SEBA-37224 format. One line per 4 residues: for each residue x, y, z of N, C-alpha, C. Coordinates in steps of 0.001 Angstrom, whole numbers. Each point is the difference from the previous one (the first is absolute). Layout:
N
X/Y/Z/X/Y/Z/X/Y/Z; ...
END
This chain:
298
821/-1194/0/-821/1194/0/867/1260/0; 1102/-43/727/861/1177/58/528/360/-1379; 372/-1019/-798/495/259/-1348/-1127/468/-904; -1149/-673/64/-1122/344/-873/-576/1369/328
15/384/1275/-587/1273/420/1021/1116/102; 1200/-218/-532/1058/1000/78/-429/1364/-544; -743/65/-1144/-400/1325/-503/-920/757/939; -675/-679/908/-938/665/906/684/654/1192
1290/-267/168/728/608/1093/542/-1028/975; 845/466/896/689/-894/922/-940/-620/1022; -1002/747/460/-820/-454/1114/-1246/-758/-424; -331/3/-1285/-1198/-717/-441/50/-1486/341
1111/-710/-259/30/-1423/386/-102/-214/1502; 469/971/793/-75/-146/1447/-1454/16/482; -813/866/-613/-1412/29/362/-683/-1321/-355; 340/-545/-1144/-562/-1289/-397/420/-1105/963
1287/-3/372/476/-999/947/-678/134/1350; -192/1242/462/-680/215/1282/-1436/-502/-57; -660/211/-1137/-1368/-489/-156/-62/-1519/28; 949/-642/-658/43/-1475/10/241/-537/1400
904/623/745/269/-440/1368/-1230/166/886; -745/1093/-187/-1219/218/782/-1036/-1065/-319; -131/-352/-1301/-953/-1030/-389/357/-1354/600; 1296/-334/-21/445/-1268/585/-250/-17/1507
227/1119/648/-243/94/1445/-1472/-264/310; -900/576/-791/-1434/-217/208/-371/-1463/-216; 571/-620/-1025/-277/-1411/-269/492/-890/1139; 1159/342/571/526/-787/1113/-931/72/1204
-475/1205/321/-905/139/1129/-1307/-750/-232; -426/-61/-1270/-1278/-626/-314/66/-1520/-31; 1092/-544/-546/16/-1424/-322/985/-846/804; 964/613/686/918/-819/786/-738/-657/1166
335/-1253/265/-695/-782/1014/775/67/1307; -726/214/1083/625/-45/1317/510/-1406/247; 1260/-158/450/524/-1348/244/-868/-829/941; -702/638/892/-811/-734/952/-1243/-618/-655
-296/391/-1226/-1126/-576/-710/397/-1227/-804; 1303/-309/-19/483/-1144/-761/167/-1210/891; -252/-1172/-553/312/-1230/721/1477/-255/-109; 611/-603/1030/1439/-182/24/366/-1440/-296
1324/-234/-80/496/-1277/-469/-295/-1165/915; -387/217/1263/-248/-1126/887/-1401/-580/-161; -801/563/-923/-1301/-549/-306/-1103/451/929; 297/779/1038/-1010/466/935/-669/1256/-534
-1212/210/415/-727/1202/-353/-623/567/1264; -144/1318/92/-580/583/1203/-1410/-522/247; -336/-180/1245/-1336/-428/380/-978/1136/-239; -1022/-228/-791/-922/1060/-384/-1125/202/1023
-55/-851/1033/-1072/119/977/64/1321/746; 1230/468/241/162/1240/753/618/1088/-859; -384/41/-1277/606/987/-882/-434/1416/337; -1013/137/846/-421/1330/420/958/588/1020
790/-834/621/930/464/1028/1366/205/-636; 288/1219/-454/1232/289/-729/1236/-265/837; -56/318/1265/1181/-180/853/333/-1476/162; -1023/-829/172/226/-1434/151/556/-611/-1279
-519/455/-1147/503/-491/-1287/1457/395/-179; 334/1219/406/1380/483/-115/938/-884/811; -369/-303/1243/855/-820/845/122/-1416/-538; -1108/-566/-479/31/-1359/-514/854/-97/-1259
-104/1024/-839/788/9/-1245/1491/53/312; 379/833/974/1409/117/352/538/-1302/580; -821/-700/779/455/-1249/593/121/-1129/-1020; -949/-54/-943/-83/-1160/-893/765/148/-1299
171/1233/-474/484/177/-1363/1372/637/-124; 446/722/1013/1307/624/-108/1099/-1047/155; 1046/64/-828/1086/-968/119/803/233/1267; 778/-972/428/788/151/1231/1093/1048/-160
487/487/1141/1087/975/-18/1261/-664/-538; 698/720/-903/1196/-541/-633/1182/895/369; 1168/-394/-426/1239/702/297/-152/1502/-236; 369/797/1000/-119/1448/-117/1258/659/-553
1082/-746/-151/1249/559/-517/-8/32/-1528; -545/-1036/-611/54/-137/-1452/-658/1173/-733; -1147/537/462/-572/1147/-723/965/1166/-165; 806/274/1041/970/1088/-120/1084/-335/-1018
389/-1258/-71/984/-418/-1000/-565/184/-1405; -1264/-350/-191/-633/175/-1311/-50/1476/-374; -350/848/968/-93/1439/-276/1369/570/-360; 1034/-384/738/1346/490/-300/433/-443/-1390
-236/-1277/-318/330/-478/-1340/-756/745/-1073; -1272/309/257/-783/756/-974/522/1410/-192; 410/647/1094/542/1355/-103/1294/0/-812; 897/-932/310/1280/-68/-710/-232/-286/-1487
-902/-930/-279/-286/-325/-1395/-595/1190/-739; -912/702/649/-622/1165/-629/1030/1088/-274; 908/200/940/1045/1013/-196/859/-355/-1211; 474/-1235/-56/851/-398/-1117/-721/-13/-1328
-1298/-359/16/-743/-73/-1258/-257/1356/-619; 191/1073/759/-130/1339/-604/1114/250/-1007; 1071/-761/62/1030/113/-1028/-512/-560/-1320; -781/-1085/75/-581/-567/-1211/-1068/904/-571
-912/390/850/-1072/903/-424/-250/1002/1110; 288/1285/-221/65/643/-1314/1385/267/-580; 1100/-186/731/1288/519/-461/464/-612/-1328; -293/-1286/-218/411/-599/-1274/-771/579/-1182
-1189/526/271/-816/601/-1060/279/1489/-98; 16/653/1130/320/1427/53/905/214/1208; 1247/403/-240/508/613/-1232/759/-926/-957; 273/-1255/342/924/-793/-798/-475/-152/-1442
-1153/-608/-217/-490/-216/-1362/-249/1323/-712; -500/988/732/-266/1305/-608/1290/637/-517; 1057/-88/802/1271/587/-418/645/-773/-1147; 14/-1330/112/722/-824/-969/-672/2/-1359
-1332/-64/-12/-713/-166/-1266/-636/1277/-525; 24/1086/794/-649/1236/-476/874/1233/236; 275/328/1251/623/1279/321/1401/139/-583; 804/-1057/101/1381/86/-476/73/310/-1492
-1027/-373/-731/-17/266/-1443/-533/1394/-302; -1047/424/686/-572/1318/-267/949/1119/409; 774/-240/1055/980/1013/425/1030/255/-1096; 358/-1037/-724/984/123/-1078/-629/301/-1355
-1297/274/11/-675/333/-1244/-263/-1191/-904; 31/-1204/533/-247/-1211/-780/-1394/-536/284; -574/-715/-958/-1326/-597/259/109/-1095/1059; -890/-5/982/87/-987/1087/-429/-1386/-481
435/-1003/733/-402/-1376/-312/-1471/-202/344; -424/534/1140/-1397/-48/408/-583/1399/-30; -1165/138/-629/-688/1283/48/-583/194/1397; -379/1230/296/-555/298/1316/-1312/-751/218
-813/-144/-1045/-1265/-712/130/227/-1494/274; 954/-600/-680/309/-1408/245/515/-179/1420; 805/936/446/505/-76/1371/-1149/97/1003; -974/860/-259/-1158/107/884/-793/-1308/39
-151/-630/-1164/-705/-1274/-47/759/-1082/769; 1318/78/-48/812/-937/773/-309/109/1482; -186/1219/475/-350/216/1395/-1406/-494/318; -922/198/-959/-1401/-315/248/-218/-1493/222
672/-837/-787/-293/-1425/20/709/-762/1129; 976/617/649/737/-704/1047/-902/-434/1154; -865/875/565/-831/-451/1126/-908/-1173/-337; -435/-109/-1258/-891/-1101/-370/707/-1352/52
1321/17/53/733/-1257/64/-145/-679/1363; -628/698/961/-267/-625/1285/-1133/-1027/-135; -861/168/-998/-1154/-890/-162/425/-1455/-206; 890/-302/-960/426/-1409/-118/691/-518/1253
680/872/713/632/-425/1245/-1044/-424/1027; -1094/760/92/-1067/-347/936/-690/-1299/-389; -38/-318/-1280/-610/-1247/-453/899/-1204/277; 1311/216/-109/949/-1094/180/275/-257/1482
-54/1034/819/385/-119/1406/-743/-1116/744; -1337/-100/-83/-674/-1088/729/467/-1392/-411; 334/-162/-1276/507/-1291/-465/1342/-305/658; 850/1002/89/1305/-192/634/-145/-291/1491
-990/610/644/-225/-281/1417/-309/-1484/207; -798/-564/-894/-353/-1420/119/1196/-902/-281; 805/395/-988/1068/-880/-473/1262/92/845; 420/1229/325/1288/165/672/-108/726/1330
-1141/638/291/-183/658/1282/227/1507/-55; -441/674/1063/99/1459/84/1441/471/141; 763/-678/855/1359/458/277/875/-1/-1230; 5/-1105/-734/832/-82/-1201/-484/991/-1052
-1309/166/-131/-535/961/-976/489/1407/300; -21/386/1279/462/1337/391/1484/178/-305; 794/-997/350/1444/95/-227/318/30/-1499; -715/-791/-794/204/36/-1453/-319/1378/-555
-1045/643/540/-310/1364/-434/1130/960/307; 614/-131/1183/1160/828/342/1142/-213/-984; 293/-1260/-292/1111/-312/-901/-287/490/-1412; -1224/-215/-475/-354/437/-1351/138/1512/-139
-337/741/1058/119/1463/-54/1442/423/-201; 913/-593/782/1411/343/-157/557/-423/-1345; -358/-1192/-455/498/-489/-1292/-513/874/-1136; -1289/365/46/-561/838/-1070/672/1370/-30
284/567/1154/699/1282/41/1369/-101/-674; 722/-1074/284/1325/-199/-601/-116/-192/-1515; -1010/-759/-438/-199/-218/-1441/-248/1327/-711; -826/858/582/-278/1304/-625/1247/877/-25
805/-81/1044/1259/752/8/887/-463/-1148; 114/-1307/-175/851/-558/-1053/-488/400/-1389; -1317/45/-194/-538/387/-1313/364/1445/-333; -119/880/988/321/1406/-270/1500/250/-157
808/-983/378/1450/127/-169/448/-378/-1415; -887/-606/-780/357/-404/-1363/231/1235/-861; 1066/-12/-753/296/1112/-917/298/-553/-1401; -480/698/-1045/-921/1141/86/-1429/-460/239
-798/872/574/-1407/-301/219/-764/110/-1318; -1018/-832/-149/-839/44/-1193/-1415/-418/366; -835/-126/-1004/-1402/-359/240/-128/-1364/674; 875/-942/-382/-95/-1341/552/355/-43/1479
948/809/421/307/40/1428/-1152/622/787; -659/997/-601/-1164/599/660/-1133/-1017/122; -211/-785/-1064/-1024/-1047/41/367/-1053/1049; 1273/-370/45/435/-965/1001/-193/508/1413
269/1288/207/-198/607/1316/-1469/-74/396; -886/409/-932/-1441/-12/300/-500/-1424/232; 475/-948/-812/-442/-1391/152/460/-579/1327; 1263/223/355/509/-521/1269/-755/594/1183
-288/1302/-80/-703/664/1092/-1406/-561/180; -728/-165/-1109/-1386/-434/98/-127/-1497/267; 961/-777/-437/-41/-1435/282/447/-278/1436; 1010/715/459/535/-244/1335/-784/650/1121
-763/1054/-302/-707/727/1056/-1002/-876/756; -781/-877/-671/-899/-870/768/733/-899/986; 1180/-465/-362/780/-825/916/483/821/1185; 371/1242/-275/453/878/1081/-1121/302/987
-1234/107/-511/-1128/376/863/-425/-1104/949; 491/-1211/-189/-413/-1115/853/270/275/1473; 1131/613/284/339/256/1410/-978/989/623; -411/1016/-746/-957/975/524/-1364/-643/234
-418/-870/-913/-1311/-634/117/-50/-1035/1113; 1148/-468/447/46/-1079/977/80/509/1431; 528/1182/195/243/490/1354/-1278/137/817; -1016/629/-560/-1234/218/745/-712/-1303/364
-143/-962/-920/-597/-1280/407/791/-723/1084; 1330/70/-64/797/-645/1041/-265/640/1360; -117/1322/26/-304/681/1251/-1349/-446/546; -970/-153/-870/-1334/-397/431/5/-1416/560
841/-860/-548/70/-1384/458/671/-108/1369; 1083/734/191/860/-222/1160/-301/921/1175; -706/1108/-224/-221/964/1080/-917/-575/1066; 215/361/1278/-924/-412/1066/-1409/500/-285
-973/-666/586/-1400/306/-297/-363/1466/244; 498/541/1096/-380/1361/360/969/1052/-527; 915/-423/-918/989/934/-517/38/43/-1533; -945/-647/-664/43/-44/-1460/-104/1404/-597
-990/769/443/-143/1367/-496/1190/870/364; 552/-232/1186/1151/772/461/1197/-212/-924; 333/-1270/-284/1159/-288/-841/-238/412/-1451; -1227/-183/-490/-293/448/-1357/114/1521/-102
-419/694/1068/115/1456/12/1448/459/31; 823/-675/814/1425/335/35/628/-202/-1376; -335/-1125/-624/585/-285/-1318/-452/1022/-1038; -1289/322/-16/-503/973/-978/653/1366/204
149/419/1264/624/1294/282/1469/9/-417; 731/-1041/404/1419/-63/-357/195/-127/-1500; -917/-703/-674/98/-146/-1449/-114/1346/-687; -997/789/401/-195/1306/-632/1133/960/327
516/-66/1233/1142/847/347/1225/-387/-822; 195/-1300/-206/1143/-454/-793/-150/419/-1448; -1229/-77/-530/-240/465/-1359/405/1464/-167; -194/790/1059/318/1423/-77/1482/285/211
624/-736/932/1371/313/398/1035/-643/-924; -254/-1231/-440/1005/-742/-765/413/704/-1296; -949/491/-829/445/704/-1207/854/1225/300; -326/701/1098/805/1171/380/1415/-422/355
138/-1033/819/1331/-453/413/811/-494/-1205; -627/-797/-839/711/-501/-1176/306/1123/-980; -898/977/-87/257/1145/-880/1175/839/495; 79/215/1312/1135/736/556/1303/-760/-219
-69/-1327/152/1188/-813/-266/395/88/-1466; -975/35/-874/278/133/-1427/670/1333/-318; -473/1065/632/606/1318/-220/1433/45/524; 226/-660/1132/1330/36/601/986/-900/-723
-499/-1060/-624/887/-947/-701/-419/-98/-1467; -855/-961/-305/-563/-165/-1338/-1269/-808/108; -813/27/-1057/-1247/-749/5/275/-1486/105; 1090/-451/-611/310/-1425/34/399/-452/1403
684/854/735/337/-336/1381/-1265/-173/829; -949/923/-167/-1259/-95/735/-754/-1281/-356; 35/-380/-1271/-702/-1203/-431/659/-1261/571; 1328/-23/8/697/-1157/569/-275/-117/1500
-37/1130/686/-319/-14/1428/-1419/-524/214; -944/474/-825/-1372/-486/114/-101/-1499/-225; 722/-512/-1001/-2/-1437/-258/562/-761/1193; 1081/516/590/571/-648/1172/-959/-21/1176
-785/1066/167/-963/61/1095/-1092/-1054/-187; -461/-189/-1230/-1034/-1016/-228/538/-1407/272; 1263/-245/-333/590/-1297/323/96/-196/1517; 288/1085/727/56/-105/1459/-1379/-305/576
-1061/476/-672/-1358/-322/457/-255/-1495/-74; 574/-660/-1002/-145/-1454/-110/627/-698/1199; 1160/488/458/639/-587/1178/-816/254/1261; -603/1190/94/-833/313/1162/-1219/-917/44
-563/-295/-1168/-1198/-837/-59/308/-1496/68; 1282/-371/-63/368/-1422/-17/-558/-777/1194; -6/537/1229/-559/-781/1124/-1465/-371/-178; -713/699/-880/-1415/-325/-216/-169/-1392/-596
1046/-515/-623/-73/-1344/-577/-183/-1059/1078; 353/322/1236/-90/-974/1086/-1382/-50/631; -871/958/-331/-1330/30/596/-946/-891/-789; -618/-944/707/-885/-941/-700/-1244/681/-545
-367/1178/570/-1166/718/-521/210/489/-1425; 1255/147/-408/294/521/-1333/398/-1099/-980; -233/-1240/375/293/-1110/-890/-1088/-109/-1059; 214/-800/-1044/-1006/-116/-1075/-1378/-322/558
-1012/718/-544/-1383/-174/436/-662/-1101/-804; -1008/-608/583/-745/-1054/-676/-1486/332/67; -745/-592/-911/-1452/141/20/-446/1387/-387; -1091/456/643/-640/1258/-367/391/1147/912
969/-222/912/315/1038/976/500/1264/-666; 705/-120/-1107/542/1194/-651/-1092/860/-601; -1118/-611/-396/-1076/761/-611/-651/944/1003; 49/-343/1279/-595/857/1011/786/1281/180
1214/57/-515/812/1207/139/59/778/-1309; -844/-373/-970/80/633/-1318/-290/1488/76; -907/406/912/-276/1424/98/1209/749/503; 759/-598/965/1221/643/473/994/201/-1114
75/-960/-924/896/142/-1139/-426/1174/-875; -1305/99/-276/-488/1075/-855/227/1352/647; -215/80/1318/198/1274/690/1452/417/-38; 910/-947/217/1421/326/-33/425/410/-1387
-542/-651/-1030/322/351/-1371/-428/1431/-275; -1226/366/412/-501/1342/-254/860/1049/688; 393/-270/1253/819/980/730/1369/156/-642; 548/-1108/-516/1313/75/-626/-67/808/-1303
-1048/-246/-818/-157/751/-1248/-181/1467/303; -790/309/1062/-230/1397/354/1274/673/428
END
């Protein structure tokens, strides 16, 4: 929409986006189901004889349906790993796209009075389609949870992020640059981005699984807050590092940080809660996957 509505001005797409977010918010309030209205995996259902007594139903639901208290240390480990991964992944996106791709395929040529490899419109389209690459990742993630588990999926996402960053660095180092290197850059970015997003899509479900019963909202809130703060701070830090050294130094540092996130998340492999899932249990978390996907795209 931003590209298509460019002639209408800078803020026109923002109004459209705000309207879409308001519509989604209204739909969520209208159609989302209270968890207490759902039957749980143990096959029990609330006794309807006393459904007029809200307080009694509340107490019975908490006793019968809430899972037992689990390790309280692991949620903090997941949050730390998510913060580190998010910080390092800012080197992949946006720094690999802007300024790296912008400079290599457009600015460096226009400054010298030469025709750029990528036009400004093509570059804008490159930016537009990147967030949509989270969709295939969200479709593949539940399958990976069943086959290899949450922990390995998260760590693979960390590794893929660092590897993809290095691949993009290597492509921009090719001389001389031409149309084929630009195509290779775009292809690598769009093919590898869904693999990179796996770690982001996995963190929130893992928190929901492992958090104590009375702390699920607390840990999810901490993660959401730290995630947004990292989104704001990481590009600034990497940008300052780029100014002080070079863009490539900042990108290599970002790649190294994402690899360190894999080491931080390694202990999660020992938790049986994150082992491969069986049966229909993963389908009950499908809404959590969709919500995390939407927040990541936003």
